[in-house]
C-alpha positions as semicolon CSV with decimal commas, in nm:
position;residue;x (nm);y (nm);z (nm)
1;X;-2,838;1,159;-0,539
2;X;-2,540;1,306;-0,376
3;X;-2,414;1,134;-0,053
4;X;-2,175;1,302;0,200
5;X;-1,972;1,086;0,407
6;X;-1,748;1,122;0,715
7;X;-1,394;1,005;0,767
8;X;-1,544;0,788;1,028
9;X;-1,792;0,647;0,803
10;X;-1,530;0,541;0,564
11;X;-1,329;0,389;0,853
12;X;-1,623;0,189;0,972
13;X;-1,672;0,064;0,621
14;X;-1,327;-0,051;0,613
15;X;-1,325;-0,211;0,937
16;X;-1,644;-0,419;0,820
17;X;-1,431;-0,537;0,511
18;X;-1,635;-0,355;0,223
19;X;-1,344;-0,233;0,071
20;X;-1,497;-0,148;-0,252
21;X;-1,767;0,057;-0,072
22;X;-1,506;0,265;0,145
23;X;-1,314;0,348;-0,187
24;X;-1,638;0,488;-0,333
25;X;-1,702;0,691;-0,056
26;X;-1,380;0,809;-0,036
27;X;-1,401;0,903;-0,407
28;X;-1,745;1,085;-0,354
29;X;-1,636;1,262;-0,039
30;X;-1,683;1,668;-0,120
31;X;-1,324;1,697;0,056
32;X;-0,993;1,818;-0,117
33;X;-0,753;1,510;-0,147
34;X;-0,485;1,733;-0,023
35;X;-0,631;1,614;0,336
36;X;-0,403;1,394;0,521
37;X;-0,682;1,152;0,655
38;X;-0,798;1,132;0,301
39;X;-0,484;1,008;0,151
40;X;-0,447;0,791;0,483
41;X;-0,781;0,609;0,426
42;X;-0,706;0,574;0,060
43;X;-0,391;0,412;0,134
44;X;-0,556;0,170;0,353
45;X;-0,805;0,071;0,093
46;X;-0,542;0,023;-0,158
47;X;-0,345;-0,184;0,093
48;X;-0,626;-0,410;0,171
49;X;-0,688;-0,439;-0,230
50;X;-0,329;-0,539;-0,269
51;X;-0,237;-0,228;-0,486
52;X;0,098;-0,173;-0,296
53;X;0,207;0,105;-0,510
54;X;-0,073;0,316;-0,497
55;X;-0,096;0,232;-0,121
56;X;0,275;0,381;-0,060
57;X;0,187;0,682;-0,268
58;X;-0,111;0,780;-0,045
59;X;0,077;0,674;0,300
60;X;0,348;0,886;0,175
61;X;0,115;1,188;0,109
62;X;-0,057;1,160;0,413
63;X;0,253;1,146;0,633
64;X;0,402;1,433;0,427
65;X;0,091;1,645;0,505
66;X;0,070;1,585;0,889
67;X;0,454;1,473;0,950
68;X;0,400;1,459;1,340
69;X;0,121;1,203;1,287
70;X;0,285;0,870;1,416
71;X;-0,020;0,667;1,275
72;X;0,044;0,806;0,933
73;X;0,421;0,755;0,952
74;X;0,375;0,396;1,086
75;X;0,123;0,300;0,816
76;X;0,375;0,474;0,557
77;X;0,634;0,226;0,686
78;X;0,427;-0,078;0,679
79;X;0,312;-0,001;0,297
80;X;0,647;0,064;0,236
81;X;0,766;-0,289;0,388
82;X;0,456;-0,457;0,205
83;X;0,566;-0,339;-0,134
84;X;0,923;-0,446;-0,073
85;X;0,816;-0,770;0,050
86;X;0,571;-0,819;-0,267
87;X;0,871;-0,728;-0,491
88;X;1,095;-0,981;-0,309
89;X;0,829;-1,250;-0,359
90;X;0,786;-1,181;-0,716
91;X;1,146;-1,152;-0,818
92;X;1,220;-1,525;-0,886
93;X;0,987;-1,470;-1,186
94;X;1,275;-1,278;-1,335
95;X;1,584;-1,452;-1,309
96;X;1,809;-1,208;-1,445
97;X;1,705;-0,948;-1,218
98;X;1,688;-1,205;-0,930
99;X;2,024;-1,325;-0,977
100;X;2,208;-1,017;-1,082
101;X;2,382;-1,036;-0,754
102;X;2,455;-1,392;-0,573
103;X;2,363;-1,233;-0,250
104;X;2,053;-1,109;-0,401
105;X;1,963;-1,447;-0,551
106;X;2,023;-1,621;-0,219
107;X;1,786;-1,360;-0,043
108;X;1,512;-1,368;-0,287
109;X;1,534;-1,703;-0,442
110;X;1,659;-1,906;-0,142
111;X;1,932;-2,066;-0,378
112;X;2,110;-2,040;-0,676
113;X;1,967;-2,351;-0,825
114;X;1,650;-2,234;-0,784
115;X;1,686;-1,903;-0,935
116;X;1,853;-2,042;-1,233
117;X;1,585;-2,280;-1,301
118;X;1,325;-1,989;-1,313
């Protein structure tokens, strides 16, 4: 059985917290993934799943497809920020990368001794 969903259906499903269902709905849509709204919604789904790299890629494509759309631009900026923030939080696990520069170490680890102990 084939289903056809609208972007509004997908948005409501996301709002209900049914992220897996929303992803499946987007995948099943008979629309071309070069549509900005499709890319935006897929980015929202991946952001909520914590898949920040994918979220950023889809957000970028949505913003590129509709450069005057402020919602897409703001979402892309938020996805980029979330990705950068996650990268900083994960940095202490890799002391060499974290402490490559004393300023970086202080920013990502809080202190040189914390960074060196990792």
